[in-house]
TITI-933268 format. One record per residue: x, z, y of N, C-alpha, C in turn; residue in one letter. Coordinates in steps of 0.2 Angstrom, whole numbers, padded with zeros to 4 digits, always signed. Example, Ala and Ser with C-alpha at 12.3 -4.5 7.8 and 13.67 -1.06 7.14 Angstrom:
2
+0066+0039-0028+0062+0039-0022+0066+0039-0016a;+0064+0035-0011+0068+0036-0005+0064+0039+0000s;
***
This chain:
181
-0100-0308-0022-0096-0307-0028-0091-0301-0027m;-0087-0302-0021-0082-0297-0019-0085-0290-0018g;-0091-0289-0016-0093-0283-0015-0095-0280-0021i;-0098-0283-0026-0100-0281-0032-0093-0278-0036l;-0088-0282-0036-0082-0280-0039-0079-0273-0036l;-0080-0272-0029-0078-0266-0026-0082-0260-0029c;-0088-0261-0029-0092-0256-0032-0091-0254-0039v;-0089-0259-0043-0088-0257-0050-0081-0254-0050v;-0076-0256-0047-0070-0252-0047-0070-0245-0044i;-0075-0244-0039-0075-0237-0036-0079-0233-0041m;-0084-0235-0045-0088-0231-0049-0085-0229-0055v;-0081-0234-0058-0078-0233-0065-0073-0227-0065q;-0069-0225-0060-0065-0219-0060-0069-0213-0060p;-0075-0213-0057-0079-0207-0057-0081-0206-0064a;-0083-0211-0068-0085-0210-0075-0080-0207-0079m;-0074-0210-0078-0068-0207-0082-0067-0200-0081v;-0067-0198-0074-0065-0191-0072-0070-0187-0075v;-0077-0189-0075-0082-0184-0077-0082-0182-0084a;-0078-0186-0088-0078-0185-0096-0072-0180-0098q;-0068-0177-0093-0063-0173-0095-0064-0165-0096n;-0070-0163-0094-0071-0156-0095-0074-0154-0102a;-0071-0149-0105-0073-0147-0112-0073-0140-0112t;-0077-0138-0117-0077-0130-0119-0072-0129-0124l;-0069-0124-0123-0063-0122-0128-0064-0114-0130k;-0061-0112-0135-0061-0105-0137-0067-0102-0138n;-0072-0105-0141-0079-0103-0141-0079-0098-0147i;-0081-0092-0146-0081-0086-0151-0088-0083-0151i;-0091-0083-0157-0097-0079-0158-0095-0073-0162v;-0097-0067-0159-0096-0061-0163-0101-0056-0161t;-0101-0050-0163-0106-0045-0162-0103-0038-0161n;-0107-0034-0158-0106-0027-0158-0111-0024-0163t;-0112-0017-0162-0117-0014-0167-0124-0016-0165r;-0125-0018-0158-0132-0019-0156-0133-0026-0154e;-0128-0030-0152-0129-0036-0148-0124-0042-0151d;-0127-0048-0151-0123-0054-0152-0120-0057-0146l;-0113-0058-0146-0109-0060-0140-0106-0066-0141l;-0105-0069-0135-0101-0076-0135-0096-0075-0130i;-0090-0079-0132-0084-0080-0127-0083-0087-0127y;-0081-0090-0121-0079-0097-0120-0076-0098-0114l;-0072-0104-0114-0069-0106-0108-0070-0113-0107t;-0071-0115-0101-0072-0123-0099-0065-0125-0096v;-0062-0130-0099-0056-0133-0097-0057-0140-0094e;-0053-0141-0089-0054-0148-0085-0059-0148-0080g;-0062-0142-0078-0067-0142-0073-0065-0143-0066a;-0059-0140-0064-0057-0141-0057-0054-0147-0056f;-0057-0152-0052-0055-0158-0051-0050-0158-0045r;-0047-0164-0044-0042-0165-0038-0046-0164-0032e;-0043-0161-0027-0046-0160-0021-0051-0154-0020n;-0053-0151-0026-0058-0146-0026-0055-0140-0022m;-0049-0138-0024-0046-0132-0020-0046-0133-0013e;-0045-0139-0010-0045-0140-0003-0052-0139+0000t;-0057-0142-0004-0064-0141-0001-0066-0134-0002v;-0065-0131-0007-0067-0124-0008-0064-0120-0003i;-0057-0121-0002-0054-0117+0003-0056-0118+0011s;-0060-0124+0011-0063-0125+0018-0070-0122+0019s;-0072-0118+0014-0078-0115+0014-0084-0117+0010g;-0083-0123+0007-0089-0126+0003-0090-0122-0004v;-0095-0119-0005-0096-0115-0011-0097-0120-0017p;-0095-0118-0023-0096-0122-0029-0099-0118-0034t;-0103-0121-0038-0107-0117-0044-0106-0121-0050t;-0104-0117-0055-0104-0120-0062-0110-0117-0066f;-0113-0121-0070-0119-0118-0074-0117-0119-0081s;-0118-0113-0085-0117-0113-0092-0124-0112-0095f;-0125-0115-0101-0131-0115-0105-0129-0113-0112f;-0133-0107-0114-0132-0105-0121-0138-0104-0124v;-0140-0107-0129-0146-0107-0133-0145-0105-0140n;-0149-0100-0143-0148-0098-0149-0154-0100-0153l;-0153-0103-0159-0159-0106-0163-0158-0103-0170y;-0164-0101-0173-0164-0100-0180-0166-0106-0184q;-0161-0108-0189-0162-0114-0192-0167-0113-0198k;-0172-0119-0198-0177-0118-0203-0178-0124-0207r;-0173-0126-0211-0174-0132-0216-0178-0138-0214g;-0184-0139-0216-0188-0145-0215-0192-0144-0209f;-0192-0138-0206-0196-0137-0200-0192-0137-0194w;-0195-0137-0188-0191-0137-0182-0188-0130-0181f;-0182-0130-0178-0178-0124-0177-0182-0120-0172d;-0181-0113-0173-0185-0108-0169-0180-0106-0163k;-0182-0107-0157-0178-0105-0152-0178-0097-0151k;-0173-0094-0151-0173-0086-0151-0171-0084-0144i;-0166-0088-0141-0164-0086-0134-0161-0092-0130s;-0163-0092-0124-0161-0097-0119-0158-0094-0113e;-0151-0095-0112-0148-0092-0106-0145-0097-0101l;-0146-0096-0095-0143-0101-0090-0139-0096-0086k;-0132-0097-0086-0127-0093-0082-0124-0096-0076i;-0124-0093-0070-0121-0097-0065-0115-0093-0062l;-0110-0097-0061-0103-0094-0058-0103-0098-0051h;-0102-0094-0046-0101-0097-0039-0095-0095-0036t;-0091-0099-0033-0085-0097-0029-0086-0099-0022i;-0084-0094-0018-0084-0096-0010-0078-0093-0007k;-0076-0096-0002-0069-0094+0001-0071-0091+0008y;-0069-0085+0009-0070-0081+0015-0064-0082+0019d;-0064-0086+0024-0058-0088+0028-0056-0082+0033s;-0060-0078+0035-0059-0072+0039-0054-0067+0036l;-0056-0066+0029-0052-0061+0025-0047-0065+0021n;-0046-0071+0021-0042-0076+0017-0043-0073+0009t;-0049-0073+0007-0050-0071+0000-0056-0076-0003e;-0055-0076-0010-0060-0080-0014-0065-0075-0017y;-0072-0076-0016-0077-0072-0019-0080-0076-0025i;-0080-0073-0031-0083-0076-0037-0089-0072-0039v;-0095-0075-0039-0101-0071-0042-0103-0074-0049e;-0104-0070-0054-0106-0072-0060-0113-0069-0062r;-0118-0073-0063-0124-0070-0063-0126-0065-0069s;-0122-0065-0074-0123-0061-0080-0118-0055-0079w;-0114-0055-0075-0109-0049-0074-0111-0043-0070d;-0110-0037-0072-0113-0031-0069-0109-0031-0062a;-0103-0033-0062-0100-0033-0055-0102-0039-0052n;-0107-0038-0047-0110-0044-0044-0105-0049-0040t;-0100-0046-0037-0095-0050-0034-0088-0048-0035q;-0083-0052-0037-0076-0051-0038-0072-0054-0032r;-0068-0051-0029-0064-0053-0023-0057-0054-0026v;-0054-0060-0024-0047-0061-0026-0044-0065-0021m;-0037-0064-0020-0033-0067-0015-0030-0074-0018e;-0030-0074-0024-0027-0080-0027-0032-0085-0030s;-0032-0091-0028-0036-0097-0030-0036-0097-0038i;-0030-0096-0041-0029-0097-0048-0032-0092-0052n;-0032-0086-0049-0036-0080-0053-0044-0082-0052k;-0046-0084-0046-0053-0086-0045-0055-0091-0050a;-0051-0096-0050-0053-0102-0055-0053-0100-0062k;-0049-0095-0064-0049-0093-0071-0055-0089-0072k;-0057-0085-0068-0064-0081-0068-0070-0086-0068l;-0069-0091-0064-0075-0096-0064-0076-0100-0071m;-0070-0101-0074-0070-0105-0080-0071-0101-0087a;-0072-0095-0086-0073-0091-0093-0079-0087-0093e;-0082-0086-0099-0087-0081-0100-0084-0077-0106i;-0084-0070-0105-0082-0066-0109-0087-0060-0111d;-0088-0059-0117-0093-0054-0119-0100-0055-0116s;-0102-0061-0116-0109-0062-0114-0114-0060-0120l;-0119-0056-0118-0124-0054-0123-0129-0059-0124k;-0130-0062-0130-0134-0068-0131-0141-0065-0133v;-0141-0060-0138-0147-0057-0140-0146-0051-0144v;-0151-0046-0144-0150-0040-0148-0150-0042-0155e;-0146-0039-0159-0146-0040-0167-0153-0039-0170l;-0156-0034-0168-0163-0032-0171-0168-0038-0170n;-0166-0043-0166-0171-0049-0166-0169-0054-0171r;-0163-0053-0175-0161-0058-0180-0163-0055-0187l;-0164-0060-0192-0165-0058-0199-0159-0059-0203e;-0158-0053-0206-0152-0053-0211-0152-0059-0216k;-0147-0063-0217-0147-0068-0222-0149-0075-0219g;-0152-0075-0213-0154-0081-0210-0149-0085-0207s;-0150-0092-0207-0145-0096-0203-0147-0097-0196q;-0142-0097-0192-0143-0098-0185-0138-0103-0182y;-0139-0105-0176-0135-0110-0172-0135-0108-0165q;-0129-0108-0162-0128-0107-0155-0126-0114-0152i;-0129-0116-0147-0128-0122-0143-0126-0120-0136r;-0120-0123-0134-0118-0121-0127-0115-0127-0124t;-0116-0127-0117-0114-0133-0113-0112-0130-0106k;-0108-0134-0102-0107-0132-0095-0108-0138-0090a;-0110-0137-0084-0111-0142-0079-0109-0140-0072k;-0106-0145-0069-0105-0144-0062-0109-0150-0058l;-0113-0148-0054-0117-0153-0050-0114-0154-0043r;-0115-0160-0041-0114-0162-0034-0117-0157-0029k;-0114-0155-0024-0117-0150-0020-0123-0153-0016l;-0128-0149-0014-0133-0152-0009-0130-0150-0002t;-0128-0155+0001-0125-0154+0008-0130-0157+0013l;-0129-0154+0020-0133-0158+0025-0131-0165+0025p;-0136-0169+0028-0136-0176+0027-0129-0179+0030f;-0127-0176+0036-0121-0179+0039-0115-0178+0036y;-0115-0173+0031-0108-0171+0028-0108-0176+0022l;-0113-0179+0019-0112-0184+0014-0107-0189+0015h;-0107-0191+0022-0102-0196+0023-0095-0194+0024y;-0094-0187+0026-0087-0184+0027-0085-0182+0020v;-0089-0179+0015-0087-0177+0009-0089-0181+0003l;-0088-0188+0004-0091-0192-0001-0088-0191-0008f;-0081-0188-0008-0078-0188-0014-0081-0182-0019f;-0085-0178-0016-0088-0172-0020-0092-0175-0026v;-0094-0181-0026-0098-0184-0031-0093-0184-0037a;-0086-0185-0036-0082-0185-0042-0081-0178-0046l;-0084-0173-0043-0084-0167-0046-0089-0166-0052w;-0094-0170-0052-0099-0169-0057-0096-0169-0064d;-0098-0165-0068-0097-0165-0075-0102-0162-0079f;-0103-0164-0085-0107-0161-0090-0102-0161-0096d;-0101-0155-0099-0098-0155-0106-0103-0158-0111t;-0100-0159-0117-0105-0161-0122-0108-0154-0125d;-0113-0154-0128-0116-0148-0132-0111-0147-0137w;-0109-0140-0138-0105-0138-0143-0110-0133-0147y;-0109-0134-0154-0113-0130-0158-0109-0126-0163t;-0111-0120-0165-0108-0115-0170-0114-0113-0174i;-0113-0114-0181-0118-0112-0186-0115-0106-0189d;-0120-0101-0190-0117-0095-0193-0123-0092-0197f;-0122-0087-0202-0127-0083-0205-0126-0076-0203i;-0132-0073-0202-0131-0066-0200-0133-0062-0206y;
***
């Protein structure tokens, strides 16, 4: 009975911690040719993450952006499905953080400050979702977006040393924005 109680106490904080990440400042706009999205994930960087990242363990955020055409009594039509990856690594030789964003033309951005690197990791700005010529004027559309951070796949022996990495896991809820083009 005592062992079961310890497991429940240890698991419960992880569930509470995993619920804090949210998407904020979601903006859908367009240029002359493209539909764009901007967003920020808040509450993604957990306790101890900076220490582990600064020790050289890379961390990846996944962002999902799906665009659907709403069709009344029929299934919605998927127009676009994007998976965006943001990865942060620390280079201890040069004492700098390297952020890679899969959708960004600048494949790697190098920063000396962890705070600037965290800001870059947590935001998507001016992401092209779809070309406007693929949308029908006057039709109703919906963008659904979400962010995830998954436990790292570590070598077996590191699972015992870095057991707290499991507390990093988060999934935001799906956020939706309806609009008429």
